C-alpha positions in Angstrom: 98.2 89.1 106.4 100.2 91.6 108.5 102.3 92.5 105.5 99.2 93.2 103.5 97.8 95.5 106.2 101.1 97.4 106.5 101.4 97.8 102.7 97.8 99.0 102.4 98.3 101.5 105.2 101.5 102.9 103.7 100.1 103.1 100.2 96.9 104.8 101.4 98.9 107.4 103.3 100.9 108.2 100.1 97.7 109.0 98.3 96.7 111.7 100.6 99.9 113.8 100.5 100.0 116.8 98.1 103.5 117.6 96.9 104.1 121.0 95.5 107.8 120.5 94.9 109.8 117.8 93.2 112.1 115.8 95.5 115.8 116.0 94.8 117.5 113.3 92.7 120.4 111.3 94.0 123.6 112.0 92.0 125.8 109.0 91.8 129.6 109.2 91.0 130.6 107.4 87.8 132.5 104.7 89.7 129.3 103.8 91.5 127.3 103.8 88.3 129.8 101.5 86.6 129.8 99.1 89.6 126.0 99.1 89.5 125.9 98.3 85.8 128.4 95.5 86.2 126.3 94.0 89.1 123.1 94.3 87.1 124.5 92.2 84.3 124.7 89.2 86.7 121.0 89.1 87.7 118.3 87.1 86.1 116.6 89.0 83.3 113.1 88.1 84.7 114.0 88.7 88.3 112.5 91.1 90.8 115.6 93.3 90.8 115.3 94.0 87.1 111.7 95.1 87.6 112.5 97.3 90.6 115.4 99.0 88.8 113.3 99.5 85.7 110.6 101.1 87.8 113.2 103.3 89.5 114.6 104.3 86.1 111.1 105.3 84.9 110.4 107.3 88.1 113.7 109.0 87.9 113.1 110.1 84.3 109.7 111.5 85.4 111.2 113.4 88.3 113.9 114.9 86.0 111.0 116.4 83.9 109.4 117.7 87.0 112.5 119.7 88.1 
């Protein structure tokens, strides 16, 4: 119940903020990207990590267009 209250509060706060600029994107070195790719190959295809990374990928592509 507490987690639901915290999540609702945080999400409702996000909806009220107007952003006039795009946030900066993280730039990862190739070595880190390679390590990340190797680690992602070891997770379950239907796991939560895959969904989170996919969401991150989509958001990153949208932010690149925003720049």
